[in-house]
C-alpha positions in Angstrom: 103.6 81.9 150.4 100.9 79.9 148.7 98.3 82.1 150.4 99.9 85.2 149.1 100.0 83.8 145.6 96.4 82.9 145.8 95.5 86.4 146.9 97.5 87.9 144.1 95.8 85.7 141.5 92.4 86.6 142.8 93.2 90.3 142.6 94.4 89.9 139.0 91.2 88.1 138.1 89.2 90.9 139.7 91.1 93.4 137.6 90.5 91.4 134.5 86.8 91.3 135.4 86.8 95.1 135.9 88.4 95.5 132.4 85.7 93.3 130.9 83.0 95.3 132.6 84.5 98.6 131.6 84.8 97.5 128.0 81.3 96.2 127.9 80.0 99.5 129.3 81.9 101.5 126.7 80.8 99.2 123.9 77.1 99.6 125.0 77.4 103.4 124.8 79.5 103.6 121.7 77.4 101.0 120.0 74.3 103.1 120.5 75.8 106.2 118.8 78.0 104.7 116.1 75.2 104.6 113.5 75.1 105.4 109.8 71.9 107.3 108.9 70.5 109.2 106.0 72.3 112.2 107.5 75.7 110.5 107.5 77.9 108.6 109.9 79.1 109.3 113.5 82.6 110.5 114.0 84.2 109.7 117.5 86.9 111.7 119.1 88.4 110.6 122.4 90.5 113.1 124.3 92.7 111.3 126.8 95.2 112.4 129.5 98.6 110.6 129.7 99.5 108.0 132.3 101.1 108.4 135.7 104.2 110.7 135.6 107.3 109.9 137.6 107.7 113.3 139.3 104.3 112.8 141.0 105.7 109.9 143.0 109.3 110.9 143.1 109.5 114.6 143.8 113.3 114.7 143.8 113.4 113.3 140.2 113.5 116.8 138.8 116.6 117.7 140.7 118.7 115.3 138.7 116.8 115.3 135.4 118.4 116.8 132.2 114.9 117.8 131.0 113.0 118.5 134.2 109.9 119.7 132.3 109.5 116.4 130.5 109.0 113.5 133.0 108.5 109.9 131.8 105.8 107.5 132.9 106.2 105.3 136.0 105.9 101.5 135.4 102.4 101.8 136.9 101.7 104.5 134.4 102.7 102.3 131.5 100.5 99.5 132.8 97.6 101.9 133.2 98.0 103.1 129.6 98.2 99.5 128.4 95.1 98.5 130.3 93.2 101.5 128.9 94.3 100.5 125.4 92.8 97.0 126.0 89.6 98.6 127.1 89.4 100.7 124.0 90.0 97.6 121.9 87.1 95.9 123.5 84.8 98.5 121.9 83.4 97.8 118.4 84.2 101.4 117.3 87.7 101.3 115.8 90.3 104.0 116.5 91.8 104.9 113.1 94.3 107.5 114.2 96.2 108.4 117.4 97.5 112.0 117.6 99.9 112.8 120.4 101.4 115.7 122.3 105.2 115.8 122.0 105.8 115.3 125.7 107.5 112.1 126.7 104.7 111.0 129.1 102.2 111.3 126.2 104.4 109.5 123.7 104.8 106.6 126.1 101.1 106.5 126.9 100.3 106.5 123.2 102.8 103.7 122.5 101.1 101.5 125.1 97.6 102.2 123.8 98.6 101.7 120.2 100.3 98.4 121.0 97.1 97.2 122.7 95.0 98.3 119.8 97.3 96.7 117.2 98.3 93.6 119.2 98.0 90.3 117.2 96.3 87.6 119.3 94.3 84.5 118.4 91.6 85.4 120.9 91.1 88.7 122.8 90.8 86.8 126.0 94.6 86.2 125.6 95.0 89.9 125.4 93.2 90.4 128.6 95.5 88.0 130.3 98.6 90.0 129.2 99.4 92.3 132.2 102.0 94.4 130.2 102.8 95.0 126.6 106.1 93.2 126.9 106.5 90.7 124.0 103.4 92.0 122.2 103.4 91.5 118.4 101.5 94.2 116.5 99.8 94.7 113.1 100.9 98.3 112.4 98.4 98.8 109.6 95.5 99.0 112.1 96.3 102.5 113.5 98.2 105.5 112.2 99.8 108.0 114.5 101.6 111.3 114.5 102.8 114.1 116.8 100.9 117.4 117.0 102.6 120.3 118.9 99.2 122.0 119.3 98.2 119.3 121.9 101.2 120.1 124.1 101.1 121.0 127.8 100.3 124.6 128.9 103.7 126.3 128.8 103.7 128.2 132.1 105.4 127.7 135.5 102.6 126.1 137.4 101.9 123.4 134.8 105.5 122.8 133.9 107.1 122.8 137.3 110.0 125.1 136.2 110.4 128.9 136.5 112.0 129.5 133.1 112.3 127.9 129.7 115.4 126.0 128.7 118.4 128.4 128.3 119.1 127.1 124.8 115.4 127.4 123.9 115.3 123.7 123.0 112.4 121.9 124.7 112.6 118.6 122.8 115.0 116.6 120.7 114.4 116.5 116.9 110.9 115.3 116.0 112.4 112.1 114.5 113.8 111.2 117.9 110.3 111.8 119.5 108.7 109.6 116.8 111.0 106.7 117.7 108.9 106.3 120.9 105.9 105.3 118.9 105.5 101.7 117.5 107.3 101.0 114.3 105.2 101.2 111.2 102.4 103.3 112.7 103.7 106.8 111.9 102.0 108.8 109.2 104.7 111.0 107.7 102.3 112.6 105.1 100.4 114.8 107.6 101.1 118.5 108.0 100.9 119.5 111.6 98.5 122.3 112.7 101.3 123.7 114.9 104.8 123.7 113.4 106.3 124.7 116.7 105.4 125.0 120.4 103.4 127.9 121.8 105.4 130.6 123.5 106.5 130.4 127.1 104.2 131.7 129.8 101.2 131.1 127.6 98.1 132.4 129.6 95.8 129.7 130.7 92.8 131.1 128.9 94.8 131.3 125.7 95.9 127.6 126.2 92.3 126.6 126.7 91.3 128.3 123.5 94.2 126.5 121.8 93.0 123.1 123.0 89.5 123.8 121.9 90.4 125.0 118.4 93.0 122.2 117.9 90.5 119.4 118.9 88.0 120.8 116.4 90.6 121.3 113.7 91.9 117.8 114.0 88.4 116.4 113.8 87.8 118.5 110.6 91.1 117.4 109.2 90.1 113.7 109.5 86.3 113.8 109.3 85.9 110.2 108.2 88.2 108.7 111.0 87.7 108.1 114.7 90.5 109.8 116.6 92.3 109.3 119.9 94.1 112.4 121.1 96.7 111.7 123.8 97.3 115.0 125.6 97.1 116.6 129.0 94.5 117.1 131.7 93.7 120.6 130.8 92.8 119.6 127.3 90.5 116.8 128.5 88.7 119.4 130.8 88.3 121.7 127.8 86.9 119.0 125.6 84.2 118.4 128.3 83.3 121.9 129.3 83.1 123.0 125.7 80.6 120.4 124.7 78.8 119.3 127.8 76.4 122.0 128.9 77.2 123.7 132.3 80.0 121.2 133.1 83.0 122.2 135.2 85.9 119.8 135.4 87.9 119.9 138.7 90.3 117.1 138.2 91.3 114.6 135.5 92.9 111.3 136.5 95.6 109.7 134.6 94.4 108.0 131.4 90.9 109.3 131.9 89.3 110.5 128.7 86.3 112.3 127.2 84.3 111.1 124.3 83.0 113.5 121.6 80.7 112.5 118.8 79.1 114.2 115.8 77.4 113.5 112.5 79.5 113.8 109.4 78.8 113.2 105.7 79.0 109.5 104.8 80.6 110.5 101.5 84.4 109.9 101.9 85.1 112.6 99.3 83.1 115.2 101.1 84.5 117.5 103.8 81.2 119.4 104.3 78.2 118.8 106.5 80.2 118.4 109.7 77.8 118.7 112.6 78.4 120.0 116.1 80.0 117.8 118.8 78.1 116.3 121.7 80.1 115.3 124.7 80.1 112.3 126.9 82.3 111.4 129.9 83.7 107.9 129.7 86.1 106.4 132.2 86.9 103.0 133.6 86.4 104.1 137.2 84.1 106.7 138.6 87.0 108.6 140.2 88.8 109.2 137.0 87.0 112.5 136.2 85.8 114.8 139.0 83.3 117.3 137.6 80.1 119.1 138.3 77.2 120.1 136.1 75.3 123.3 137.2 
């Protein structure tokens, strides 16, 4: 029994070391590009996939689910999202706003990440030692969040795992019920959503990709003086890379993997002009999180 505990402790320490190394790598890259020059400042937009969904490990889950199209995270998925949030916190570039797809797996992912970003600790080494978000105390003024329907999953059979939309046409509860999944005090109720409702059922994939591309750009333009984290779906992450990284083709996006976009914007807070073109970078904690090719 003692040997097993010792092995488990060593594995936890290795995981913490991997977290520190991943955070240091991100900090090095982001630190190089987060500069204020005569041309303005750098805006950062991270586009992240949600964590591990339960129907991927429990295929029969859908047979008994009231909303089979909207699976929650597994416990491992929550831990992965929490760990990703801790990695993001280790970077000196602050996330000002988290914008979330209305799907439950995205809301739960965002909640874990926001909790990590806002967690109040005397020393960040204490945060690294926290294996889950349970019991975390947050400062809700550090990050603002809201739900954006334009970041939702592609609404077609292959992506959704269902052959038809809900008979009553109701995909989700009222938005106030969805907002309850996000940490108290972080919601920004003053924002007008880009999409006031979901796209139509059987949305063609090429149309969905255009939607993701336009929504990512529109959100960046809406908040040009803030760094954004968009918690969405794998297809959106792929689009964010292929649209801004020349000749890149994304084959697979792992849970909680994300892309990093950056551009120069005016340093004048009152200005909404002079927004430059995005440049794309792939950032992930492990090499296998994003499988892609550049031709």
